[in-house]
C-alpha positions as CSV (number, residue, x, y, z in Angstrom):
1,M,42.2,-54.8,58.7
2,S,38.8,-53.0,59.7
3,A,35.4,-53.7,57.9
4,G,36.0,-50.4,56.5
5,G,39.6,-50.7,55.1
6,K,38.7,-54.2,53.1
7,H,35.9,-51.7,51.3
8,L,37.1,-48.5,51.6
9,I,40.4,-46.8,51.1
10,S,41.6,-43.2,51.6
11,C,43.2,-41.0,49.4
12,L,46.4,-41.3,51.0
13,E,46.3,-45.0,50.6
14,L,45.5,-45.0,46.6
15,E,48.2,-42.2,45.9
16,Q,50.8,-44.3,47.9
17,S,49.4,-47.2,45.6
18,L,49.7,-45.3,42.2
19,G,52.1,-47.5,39.8
20,Q,51.4,-51.0,40.8
21,S,50.9,-53.5,38.1
22,S,48.0,-55.0,39.7
23,L,46.1,-51.9,40.7
24,R,42.8,-50.5,38.4
25,I,41.2,-47.9,39.1
26,V,37.7,-46.7,37.7
27,D,36.4,-43.8,37.5
28,C,32.2,-44.0,37.7
29,R,31.3,-40.0,37.8
30,F,27.8,-40.0,36.2
31,D,25.3,-37.3,36.0
32,L,21.5,-38.5,35.5
33,T,20.4,-35.1,34.0
34,E,23.7,-35.4,31.3
35,P,24.6,-38.9,30.7
36,A,27.3,-37.9,28.9
37,A,28.9,-35.1,31.6
38,G,30.7,-37.8,33.5
39,R,32.5,-39.5,30.4
40,L,33.4,-36.0,29.5
41,A,34.9,-35.2,33.2
42,W,36.9,-38.0,33.0
43,L,38.8,-37.4,30.4
44,E,39.6,-33.7,31.1
45,S,40.8,-35.1,34.4
46,H,41.4,-37.7,36.3
47,I,42.8,-39.7,38.6
48,P,46.3,-41.4,36.8
49,G,45.7,-44.8,35.3
50,A,41.8,-44.6,35.9
51,V,39.9,-46.3,32.9
52,Y,35.9,-45.0,32.8
53,A,32.7,-46.9,33.5
54,H,29.6,-45.5,32.1
55,L,26.6,-46.5,34.2
56,D,24.2,-46.5,31.5
57,D,26.6,-48.4,28.8
58,D,28.7,-50.6,31.8
59,L,26.9,-50.8,35.0
60,S,23.9,-51.6,33.4
61,G,22.9,-54.0,31.1
62,P,19.4,-55.2,28.9
63,P,16.6,-56.2,31.0
64,I,17.5,-60.0,31.2
65,T,17.8,-60.4,35.1
66,D,15.3,-57.4,36.2
67,R,13.5,-54.8,34.2
68,G,14.1,-51.7,36.3
69,R,15.8,-48.3,34.9
70,H,19.0,-50.0,35.5
71,P,19.3,-53.5,35.1
72,M,21.6,-55.7,35.9
73,P,24.0,-56.9,32.8
74,P,23.9,-60.9,33.0
75,P,27.0,-62.8,34.1
76,D,28.4,-62.9,31.1
77,R,28.2,-59.7,30.1
78,L,29.8,-58.7,33.5
79,C,32.4,-61.3,32.3
80,E,33.0,-59.2,29.5
81,I,32.7,-55.7,31.2
82,F,35.3,-56.3,33.6
83,G,37.8,-58.0,31.4
84,H,37.8,-54.9,29.3
85,L,38.4,-53.0,32.2
86,G,41.6,-55.2,32.7
87,V,40.1,-57.0,35.8
88,A,42.2,-60.0,36.0
89,D,42.3,-62.8,39.0
90,D,45.4,-61.2,40.7
91,A,43.8,-57.8,40.3
92,S,43.0,-54.8,42.9
93,V,40.2,-52.4,42.0
94,V,39.6,-49.0,43.1
95,A,36.0,-47.2,42.4
96,Y,35.7,-43.8,42.9
97,D,32.9,-40.8,41.3
98,D,31.8,-37.2,42.6
99,A,28.7,-38.4,44.4
100,G,29.7,-39.8,47.8
101,G,30.3,-43.5,46.2
102,M,26.6,-44.0,45.1
103,V,27.6,-45.0,41.5
104,A,31.5,-47.0,42.8
105,A,29.3,-48.9,45.3
106,R,27.2,-50.3,42.2
107,L,30.5,-51.4,40.6
108,W,31.9,-52.4,44.3
109,W,28.6,-54.6,44.2
110,M,28.8,-56.0,40.8
111,L,32.3,-57.2,41.4
112,R,31.4,-58.9,44.5
113,Y,28.1,-60.5,42.8
114,M,30.6,-62.2,40.3
115,G,32.9,-63.6,43.4
116,F,35.6,-60.6,43.2
117,E,36.2,-59.5,46.6
118,A,39.7,-57.3,45.8
119,V,37.4,-54.0,45.0
120,R,37.3,-50.7,47.2
121,V,35.6,-47.3,46.8
122,L,37.4,-44.6,47.5
123,D,36.4,-42.8,50.5
124,G,35.4,-39.3,50.1
125,G,35.6,-39.6,45.8
126,W,36.8,-36.9,43.7
127,Q,36.4,-34.2,45.3
128,S,38.4,-35.5,48.4
129,W,41.1,-36.1,45.8
130,V,41.6,-33.0,44.3
131,G,40.9,-31.4,47.8
132,S,44.6,-33.2,48.8
133,G,46.0,-31.9,46.0
134,F,46.8,-35.3,44.6
135,P,48.1,-35.4,40.9
136,V,45.3,-35.6,38.1
137,T,45.9,-36.3,34.5
138,S,43.5,-35.9,31.1
139,G,42.9,-37.7,28.0
140,L,42.1,-41.9,27.3
141,E,43.5,-44.4,29.7
142,A,42.9,-48.1,29.3
143,Y,44.4,-51.5,31.0
144,P,45.5,-54.7,29.2
145,P,42.3,-56.7,28.2
146,A,42.0,-59.3,31.0
147,I,40.0,-62.6,31.2
148,F,37.7,-62.4,33.9
149,R,36.7,-66.0,35.7
150,G,34.1,-64.7,38.2
151,E,30.9,-66.8,38.8
152,P,27.9,-65.1,40.2
153,R,26.5,-65.4,43.7
154,A,22.8,-65.7,43.5
155,D,22.5,-65.7,47.5
156,R,23.4,-61.7,46.8
157,L,21.0,-60.8,44.4
158,V,17.2,-60.8,45.2
159,L,14.9,-61.4,42.0
160,R,11.1,-59.7,42.0
161,G,9.5,-63.5,42.7
162,E,11.5,-63.6,45.7
163,I,9.8,-60.7,47.4
164,Q,7.4,-61.7,49.8
165,R,5.8,-60.5,53.0
166,S,8.3,-62.1,55.3
167,V,11.2,-60.1,53.7
168,R,13.2,-57.6,55.6
169,L,13.5,-54.3,52.8
170,L,15.0,-51.0,53.0
171,D,14.8,-48.4,51.0
172,A,17.6,-46.3,50.2
173,R,16.0,-43.2,48.6
174,D,15.2,-39.9,50.4
175,G,12.3,-39.7,52.6
176,A,9.8,-37.9,50.6
177,R,10.3,-40.4,48.0
178,Y,10.0,-43.4,50.1
179,R,7.0,-41.8,51.7
180,G,5.5,-41.1,48.0
181,E,5.4,-37.3,48.5
182,V,7.2,-36.8,45.6
183,E,8.2,-39.1,42.5
184,P,10.4,-37.2,40.3
185,I,11.6,-39.8,38.0
186,D,9.0,-43.5,38.4
187,P,5.4,-43.5,37.0
188,V,4.6,-43.8,40.5
189,A,5.4,-42.5,44.3
190,G,5.7,-44.7,47.2
191,H,7.3,-47.9,48.5
192,I,7.2,-51.3,48.6
193,P,4.7,-52.6,51.7
194,G,6.2,-53.3,54.7
195,A,9.4,-51.6,53.9
196,L,11.8,-49.4,55.8
197,N,14.0,-46.4,54.9
198,H,17.3,-45.5,55.5
199,C,18.6,-42.9,52.7
200,W,21.9,-43.4,51.3
201,K,23.1,-40.1,51.9
202,D,22.8,-40.8,55.5
203,N,26.0,-43.0,55.4
204,L,28.0,-40.1,54.9
205,G,29.5,-37.1,56.8
206,D,29.6,-33.2,56.0
207,D,33.1,-34.2,54.5
208,G,31.9,-36.7,52.2
209,R,33.2,-39.4,53.8
210,F,31.5,-42.9,55.4
211,L,30.7,-42.1,58.7
212,P,32.7,-44.4,61.4
213,A,31.8,-48.1,61.5
214,E,30.1,-47.9,65.1
215,T,27.9,-44.7,64.0
216,L,26.9,-46.6,60.7
217,A,26.0,-49.5,62.3
218,Q,23.8,-47.7,65.1
219,S,22.6,-45.8,62.5
220,L,21.1,-49.1,60.3
221,T,19.9,-50.6,63.6
222,K,18.0,-47.8,64.0
223,A,16.1,-47.9,60.7
224,C,15.6,-51.5,60.9
225,G,14.5,-51.8,64.1
226,D,17.0,-54.6,64.4
227,P,20.6,-54.9,63.8
228,P,20.9,-55.5,60.3
229,D,22.0,-59.1,59.3
230,A,22.2,-61.1,56.1
231,G,18.6,-61.6,55.4
232,L,17.9,-57.6,55.0
233,V,17.0,-57.0,51.5
234,H,18.1,-53.4,50.0
235,Y,16.8,-51.4,47.2
236,C,16.2,-47.7,45.8
237,G,14.7,-46.7,42.5
238,S,16.7,-48.6,40.4
239,G,19.3,-50.8,42.2
240,V,22.2,-48.2,42.2
241,S,21.9,-46.0,45.5
242,A,20.7,-49.3,47.4
243,C,24.3,-50.5,46.7
244,H,25.8,-47.6,48.5
245,N,23.4,-49.1,51.7
246,V,24.8,-52.4,51.2
247,L,28.3,-51.2,51.3
248,A,27.6,-48.8,54.5
249,Q,26.4,-51.9,56.4
250,C,29.6,-54.1,55.3
251,V,31.7,-51.0,56.5
252,A,30.1,-51.4,59.6
253,G,31.5,-54.8,60.1
254,L,27.8,-56.3,59.7
255,P,26.6,-59.5,57.5
256,E,26.6,-58.3,53.9
257,P,22.9,-57.9,52.9
258,R,21.4,-58.9,49.9
259,L,20.5,-56.2,46.9
260,Y,17.1,-56.0,44.8
261,A,18.5,-54.9,41.6
262,G,15.3,-54.1,40.0
263,S,14.0,-51.9,42.9
264,W,10.9,-49.6,42.9
265,S,11.4,-48.8,39.1
266,E,10.5,-52.4,38.5
267,W,7.9,-53.0,41.6
268,C,5.4,-49.8,40.5
269,R,5.7,-51.1,36.9
270,D,4.9,-55.1,38.3
271,Q,1.1,-55.7,39.0
272,G,0.7,-52.8,40.8
273,G,2.7,-53.2,42.9
274,E,0.9,-55.4,44.9
275,L,2.4,-58.7,46.8
């Protein structure tokens, strides 16, 4: 299986897998400007079998691990969340959204952080599924509760105190926010000193699917100046879109990097952002 096939699944592959007892499909649609919209959209129409995970309620937690806008839930809370989603040891998880995989990648990363690797992101997301004419349904869905036994992989998560000048950083926000020309959300504009920039949207083609592995590798290498390695730390505004760059690096067949979950929203509030 290619690196992309390990981390991504096509709409056709998912459609052929519907009904498998171990399959867990999670709808991660979310609108930052209207937090209730994703759940309402899921209730109205979703991939058969899909349960819903809310970015604020399920994929974020209290500010224990970090103090960003979307703090990473602590390990015990993650076990509760994944158990509620029906993720047991033998499960296979597919996450999707309608934002190019940006929010779905957060769930992908969280599961891998907890040592669960049988998770893939639907390439092309909701739009590709509907555009392909595959079945949809509506209403509440739920899987039987499960016991999730994962353990955190501390090497995949970077905390504020670990950021040093020697750490290679890649900012996933768009160029204007990275350069500090605009800042629509956080109280301070700019980026962490020394960080380079690769907007997560540049991982996608015009069809909303991930670019080929070789193209992603070239794009990330160009952004970093050298081929990305496992020491690279990805961040963004709040630790969500940075997961998309982590995913892209894995799809490219490059070593899996690390995530600074607190990201700019934590950094710019902490001691003026100084190293």
